[in-house]
C-alpha positions as CSV (number, residue, x, y, z in Angstrom):
1,M,108.5,90.9,101.9
2,E,110.4,92.8,104.5
3,K,108.8,94.0,107.7
4,V,108.7,97.7,108.6
5,T,111.3,98.2,111.3
6,H,110.9,102.0,112.0
7,S,108.9,105.0,110.9
8,A,110.2,108.5,110.5
9,H,108.9,112.0,109.5
10,V,111.5,113.0,106.8
11,H,112.2,116.4,105.1
12,F,113.6,116.0,101.6
13,S,114.3,118.2,98.6
14,F,115.0,118.0,94.9
15,G,116.5,121.3,93.7
16,S,114.1,124.0,94.6
17,Y,111.3,121.6,95.6
18,H,111.1,120.9,99.4
19,D,108.6,118.6,101.1
20,Y,108.2,116.2,104.0
21,D,106.4,112.9,104.5
22,D,106.2,110.0,106.8
23,F,108.3,107.0,105.7
24,H,108.5,103.4,106.9
25,A,112.0,102.0,107.2
26,V,112.7,98.5,105.9
27,P,116.0,96.7,105.2
28,M,117.0,97.3,101.6
29,Q,119.9,98.2,99.4
30,A,118.0,99.6,96.3
31,C,117.8,103.3,97.1
32,L,118.0,106.0,99.7
33,L,114.5,107.3,99.5
34,L,111.5,105.6,97.9
35,L,108.5,107.8,97.3
36,G,105.4,105.8,97.0
37,R,101.8,105.9,95.9
38,P,100.5,108.0,98.8
39,W,103.0,110.8,97.9
40,E,102.1,110.4,94.2
41,F,98.4,110.5,94.9
42,D,98.6,113.5,97.3
43,L,100.5,115.6,94.8
44,D,98.7,114.2,91.6
45,V,102.1,113.1,90.3
46,A,102.3,111.8,86.8
47,H,104.8,109.0,86.1
48,H,106.1,108.9,82.5
49,G,107.1,105.3,82.0
50,R,109.4,105.4,79.0
51,S,111.5,108.3,80.3
52,N,111.0,107.4,84.0
53,K,110.2,111.0,84.8
54,Y,107.8,112.2,87.5
55,S,106.0,115.5,87.0
56,F,103.7,117.5,89.2
57,M,102.7,121.1,90.0
58,N,103.9,122.7,93.2
59,N,103.1,126.3,94.1
60,G,102.3,127.1,90.4
61,N,105.6,125.6,89.3
62,N,105.9,122.5,87.1
63,I,108.4,120.2,88.9
64,V,110.0,117.3,86.9
65,L,112.1,114.7,88.6
66,L,114.5,112.9,86.3
67,P,116.5,109.7,87.0
68,L,120.2,110.0,87.5
69,T,122.4,108.9,84.6
70,P,124.9,106.1,85.3
71,A,127.8,108.8,85.3
72,E,125.9,110.9,87.8
73,I,125.3,107.8,90.1
74,V,129.1,107.0,90.0
75,K,129.9,110.7,90.8
76,Y,127.4,110.7,93.7
77,E,128.6,107.4,95.1
78,K,132.3,108.7,95.1
79,K,131.3,111.9,96.8
80,R,129.2,109.9,99.4
81,H,132.1,107.6,100.0
82,A,134.6,110.4,100.4
83,N,132.2,112.2,102.9
84,A,131.9,108.9,104.9
85,L,135.7,108.6,105.1
86,D,136.0,112.3,106.2
87,K,133.6,111.6,109.1
88,S,135.4,108.5,110.4
């Protein structure tokens, strides 16, 4: 198990849903942001295992987070790589 190297208060958004939370930073290559059990508990989030969706209520709106498709991941990674090249 990796050790926590840093902590940060991070603002994040998914479409119209905006939130912030405290995150621990650990070395990993799996994802950019990993929302965990404290976030799920605080918002009463339901994880739907087969579809891998997360749903919860926020300000009277039902929010559903969906996983990216493989094509969406490729598109995102290409855009991220192009942005990194533009900044260098």
